[in-house]
N, C-alpha and C positions, 0 to 999 in steps of 0.2 A: 675729341673736341666738344665744345659746348659754348654757350654765350652767357656772359655775366652782364647784367645791365644795372648800372648805378643809377637810381632814380633820385633826383634831388642833389643838393649840393654836398652835404656830408662835411667831414673835416677837411680843412685846407691841405694838410699833409698827412699821408699814411704811408705805412710800410706794406708793400704788396709783392708777392712772390712772382715777379715777372718772368723769371726763368721757368718756373712751373707752368705758368700760363702758355709760354711759348712752346715747351716740350710737349704739352698736350694739345697744341694747335687750337687753343681757346680764343674766343673773341671777347674783347671788353668794350662795352658801349656805354655812353652816358646820355642822361635825359635831364634837362633842366628847362622846365616850361613856365615858369612864372616870373613876374617882375614886381617892382615896388608897388605896394598897395593891393596886389592881387589876393593875398591871403585874407586881409581885412574885408575886402569886398565879397570874397567867397563865404565868410562867416556871416556877414550881413544878409547875403541872399538866402543862406540856409536858415538863419534866425527868423527872418521875415516870411519864410515859406514861399518866396516868390519863385523858387526853383524846386521842382519836385524830383529829387534825386532818385527816389525809388522807381520812377518810371524809366530811368536810365539803366537800371540793372535788367539785362535781358537773359542772362543765364547765371545759374549757381551750380557749384559742384562741391561734393564732399572732398576731403583731402586725399582719399584713396583714388579718386578720378581726376587728379591734377594734370596728369599727362594727357587725358582726353581733353581737358579744359584748354590747355595750351595748344594742342592740335587744332581744335575747332576755332579758337580765337585767331590762330594764325591764317585761317581761311576767311578772315573777316566776318565770323559768325557772331554778329551782335554788337552792341554798343559797349557794355560794360559787364564783365564776368566777375563773379566772386568765387574764390576757392576758400572754403572754410577750413580753419585749422583742425588738427586732430581732436576728435571728441573722445571723452573718456566714458 
C-alpha cells in the first residue's frame, strides 16, 4: 500500500489504473485549496513583499532524506518543509 495525493485540479479526465491501485491496497486522496482570485492575490502579496514566505520554511531536506522529511512532517514537525530535488 501507499498513498497518492493529487494536489490541485489537473486535467478533467485522466486514464488511471484503478485495478492496480486496488490490488496494491493504495489510497488516492485529492486536495484543492484555492478559489477564484486566490492565485492573483498570492502573486500580489509575494510581489509586494507583504508576506515573508522564507519565514514559513521551517525544515529543508536533501532528496536522499525524503523519507525522513515525510516522517517528521507527519508528526506535525514544522510549518513548511522543502525536499530538494536530486543534485548532480
